[in-house]
C-alpha positions in Angstrom: -3.7 -30.6 -9.7 -0.1 -29.8 -8.6 3.3 -31.3 -9.2 6.0 -30.4 -6.7 8.9 -28.4 -8.2 12.2 -30.2 -8.8 15.1 -28.9 -6.7 17.6 -27.0 -8.8 21.2 -26.8 -7.5 21.8 -23.6 -9.5 19.0 -21.6 -7.9 20.7 -20.9 -4.5 23.7 -19.3 -6.4 21.4 -17.2 -8.6 19.5 -16.0 -5.5 22.8 -14.9 -3.8 23.8 -12.9 -6.9 20.4 -11.5 -7.7 17.3 -10.4 -5.8 15.2 -13.5 -5.1 12.2 -12.5 -7.3 14.4 -11.5 -10.2 16.5 -14.7 -9.9 13.5 -16.9 -9.8 11.9 -15.3 -12.8 15.1 -15.2 -14.8 16.0 -18.8 -14.1 12.4 -20.0 -14.8 12.3 -18.0 -18.1 15.7 -19.3 -19.1 14.7 -22.9 -18.5 11.4 -22.5 -20.3 13.1 -20.8 -23.3 15.7 -23.6 -23.5 12.9 -26.2 -23.4 11.0 -24.4 -26.1 14.0 -24.3 -28.4 14.7 -28.0 -27.8 11.1 -28.9 -28.5 11.1 -26.8 -31.6 14.2 -28.5 -32.9 12.7 -32.0 -32.2 9.4 -31.0 -33.8 11.1 -29.9 -37.0 12.6 -33.4 -37.3 9.2 -35.1 -36.5 7.1 -32.8 -38.7 7.4 -34.8 -41.9 6.1 -37.9 -40.1 2.9 -36.1 -39.2 2.0 -35.1 -42.8 0.8 -38.5 -43.9 -2.6 -39.8 -42.6 -2.7 -42.2 -39.7 -2.7 -46.0 -40.3 -5.6 -48.0 -38.9 -5.6 -51.6 -38.0 -8.1 -54.2 -39.4 -10.6 -53.2 -36.7 -10.3 -49.5 -37.6 -8.3 -48.7 -34.4 -5.0 -46.9 -34.6 -2.1 -48.8 -33.0 -0.5 -47.2 -30.0 2.7 -45.4 -30.9 5.7 -47.7 -30.6 3.5 -50.6 -29.5 2.9 -48.9 -26.1 1.4 -51.2 -23.6 -2.1 -50.3 -22.4 -3.4 -50.6 -18.9 -6.7 -52.5 -18.5 -9.6 -50.1 -18.6 -13.3 -49.7 -19.3 -14.3 -48.6 -22.8 -13.9 -44.8 -23.0 -15.0 -42.3 -25.6 -12.6 -41.8 -28.6 -10.2 -38.9 -28.2 -9.6 -36.5 -31.1 -6.4 -34.5 -31.2 -6.3 -31.2 -33.1 -3.0 -29.4 -33.7 -2.2 -25.7 -33.9 -1.4 -23.1 -36.5 1.1 -24.3 -39.2 1.5 -27.7 -37.5 0.4 -31.3 -37.8 -0.4 -34.4 -35.7 3.3 -35.1 -34.9 3.1 -32.6 -32.0 1.0 -35.1 -30.1 3.3 -38.1 -30.3 4.0 -38.2 -26.5 0.5 -37.3 -25.5 -0.9 -40.1 -27.7 1.4 -42.6 -26.0 0.4 -41.4 -22.6 -3.3 -41.7 -23.4 -2.9 -45.1 -25.0 -1.0 -46.4 -22.0 -3.8 -45.3 -19.7 -6.7 -47.0 -21.4 -7.7 -44.7 -24.3 -7.9 -47.3 -27.0 -9.1 -44.9 -29.7 -7.0 -41.8 -30.1 -7.1 -40.1 -33.5 -5.7 -36.9 -35.0 -7.1 -34.6 -37.6 -4.7 -32.8 -39.9 -6.3 -29.7 -41.4 -4.5 -28.0 -44.3 -1.8 -25.4 -43.6 -3.5 -23.4 -46.3 -6.8 -23.2 -44.3 -7.7 -19.5 -44.1 -10.9 -19.7 -42.0 -11.5 -21.1 -38.6 -15.2 -21.7 -39.5 -14.2 -23.9 -42.4 -11.8 -25.9 -40.2 -14.6 -26.3 -37.6 -16.9 -27.8 -40.3 -14.1 -30.2 -41.3 -13.7 -31.2 -37.6 -17.4 -31.8 -37.4 -17.4 -34.2 -40.4 -14.4 -36.0 -39.0 -16.1 -36.5 -35.6 -19.3 -37.8 -37.3 -17.2 -40.3 -39.2 -15.5 -41.4 -35.9 -18.8 -41.8 -34.1 -20.3 -43.8 -37.0 -17.2 -46.1 -37.2 -16.8 -46.7 -33.5 -20.4 -46.7 -32.5 -19.7 -44.0 -29.9 -22.3 -41.2 -29.4 -19.7 -38.7 -28.1 -16.0 -38.0 -28.2 -13.4 -36.1 -26.2 -11.3 -33.5 -28.0 -7.9 -32.1 -27.1 -6.8 -29.0 -29.0 -3.5 -27.2 -28.9 -3.5 -23.4 -29.6 -5.5 -22.7 -32.7 -6.8 -26.3 -32.6 -8.6 -25.5 -29.4 -10.3 -22.5 -30.9 -11.4 -24.5 -33.9 -12.9 -27.1 -31.6 -14.6 -24.5 -29.5 -16.2 -22.9 -32.5 -17.5 -26.3 -33.6 -19.0 -26.9 -30.1 -20.5 -23.5 -29.6 -21.6 -22.4 -33.1 -22.1 -25.6 -35.1 -23.9 -27.7 -32.6 -20.9 -29.8 -31.7 -21.9 -30.0 -28.1 -24.1 -32.9 -29.1 -21.0 -34.9 -30.0 -18.2 -33.4 -27.8 -18.3 -34.6 -24.2 -15.1 -32.8 -22.9 -13.0 -30.2 -24.8 -9.5 -29.7 -23.4 -7.6 -26.8 -24.8 -3.8 -26.1 -24.4 -2.6 -22.5 -24.8 -5.7 -21.5 -26.9 -6.4 -17.8 -27.4 -10.0 -17.9 -26.2 -10.1 -14.1 -25.9 -7.7 -13.4 -28.7 -3.9 -12.7 -28.6 -2.0 -9.5 -29.6 1.3 -11.3 -30.2 3.2 -10.9 -33.6 1.2 -8.0 -35.1 3.2 -8.4 -38.4 1.4 -11.7 -38.9 -1.9 -10.0 -39.5 -1.5 -10.6 -43.2 -2.8 -14.2 -42.6 -6.6 -14.3 -42.2 -6.4 -17.0 -39.5 -4.2 -14.8 -37.4 -6.6 -11.9 -37.8 -9.4 -14.2 -36.6 -7.3 -14.8 -33.4 -7.0 -11.2 -32.5 -8.9 -9.7 -29.5 -12.4 -8.4 -30.5 -12.2 -10.0 -34.0 -15.6 -11.0 -35.5 -14.9 -14.7 -34.6 -13.9 -14.0 -31.0 -17.0 -11.9 -30.6 -19.1 -14.8 -32.0 -17.7 -17.0 -29.3 -18.7 -14.5 -26.7 -22.3 -14.7 -27.7 -24.8 -16.6 -25.5 -24.5 -20.4 -25.6 -27.4 -21.5 -23.3 -27.6 -25.2 -22.7 -24.1 -26.1 -24.0 -23.5 -29.7 -23.0 -19.7 -29.8 -23.5 -17.4 -29.4 -20.5 -14.4 -27.2 -21.1 -10.9 -27.5 -19.5 -8.4 -24.9 -20.5 -4.7 -25.3 -19.6 -2.8 -21.9 -19.7 0.8 -21.2 -19.0 2.4 -18.2 -17.1 5.3 -18.4 -19.6 3.4 -18.7 -22.8 5.0 -16.4 -25.3 2.2 -16.7 -27.8 -0.6 -15.5 -25.5 -0.8 -11.7 -25.0 -2.1 -11.2 -22.5 -1.5 -14.5 -20.8 -5.0 -14.8 -19.4 -6.4 -14.8 -22.9 -6.0 -18.5 -22.8 -8.6 -18.8 -20.1 -12.3 -19.4 -20.9 -14.6 -16.8 -19.4 -18.2 -17.3 -20.5 -21.3 -17.3 -18.3 -23.0 -20.2 -20.2 -20.0 -22.6 -20.4 -19.1 -25.2 -17.8 -15.4 -24.4 -17.7 -12.3 -25.0 -15.6 -9.1 -23.0 -16.2 -5.9 -24.6 -15.0 -2.7 -22.6 -14.7 0.6 -24.3 -15.7 3.8 -22.8 -14.3 7.3 -23.0 -15.7 6.8 -24.1 -19.4 6.1 -22.3 -22.6 3.6 -22.7 -25.5 5.2 -25.5 -27.4 5.7 -27.6 -24.3 2.0 -27.8 -23.4 1.1 -30.9 -25.5 4.4 -32.6 -24.6 5.1 -32.2 -20.9 4.3 -35.3 -18.8 2.7 -33.3 -16.0 0.3 -31.7 -18.4 -0.5 -35.1 -20.0 -1.4 -36.3 -16.5 -3.7 -33.3 -16.0 -5.3 -34.0 -19.4 -5.9 -37.7 -18.5 -7.5 -36.6 -15.2 -9.7 -34.1 -16.9 -10.9 -36.7 -19.4 -11.4 -39.4 -16.8 -13.2 -37.4 -14.1 -15.3 -34.7 -15.9 -18.7 -35.7 -17.1 -21.6 -33.8 -18.8 -24.0 -32.2 -16.4 -21.3 -31.4 -13.8 -21.9 -28.1 -12.1 -19.7 -25.3 -13.5 -16.7 -24.9 -11.2 -15.6 -21.5 -12.7 -12.3 -21.9 -10.8 -8.7 -21.6 -11.6 -6.4 -24.4 -10.6 -2.6 -24.6 -10.5 -0.2 -27.1 -12.1 3.5 -26.5 -11.4 5.8 -28.4 -13.7 9.1 -26.5 -13.5 
């Protein structure tokens, strides 16, 4: 899964003034940081729109954002989108449009409370939400896409609460599967403590999970400022069928918004099926 880098007219000048490796890293980091700030500003504006619950049509389906046209496609499992820490469903506005345009007729988001203090509690809420979706749509299984903390909540549901019975494919974006050491002053919040390396919850997820039926795809970025270390966003578990896909050139906030990542998510949801042999491989996605 690879997108060719876009030529940048500034790069040759930077490489003449600085050593090649330093110039490339500095320019890439600068571009990623600028994109993160722009996304943050836009997300602040969109955040209020994501607080209210989604509107469903008469048939229970949620209209595509902005009336986006859908391509003809066979019926596919519903997709559940799960946001990250102190966030809401507005972060998925572009991903929802992309999925809807490519045949995903049922895409739904779950807003869990910003006051949630336990990943286990949020995982139980996710489970009830997925059961309601399956009952309403008649589907036996769903696909889930989780950004950051949302991916960890979904993984806990799959591994520890029997959610592999319902979740066909779980795609995570910048999720601290092995815990992250970033922002130590944030430890006052219990959710942050649960996301630390070797926390009780992270150790629970490292326990055996024989026969887990869910296929995992983890997108991780080499410029993710929230992951420390960066590889903590990879899934390393002997019992899980998992694929780790490296994304180059963008930061944490850009993962659910970038069109190249959206394309990778669609590919993962369309091609991965239960029972596939574990690839245990790391791919590469270049988006800078």
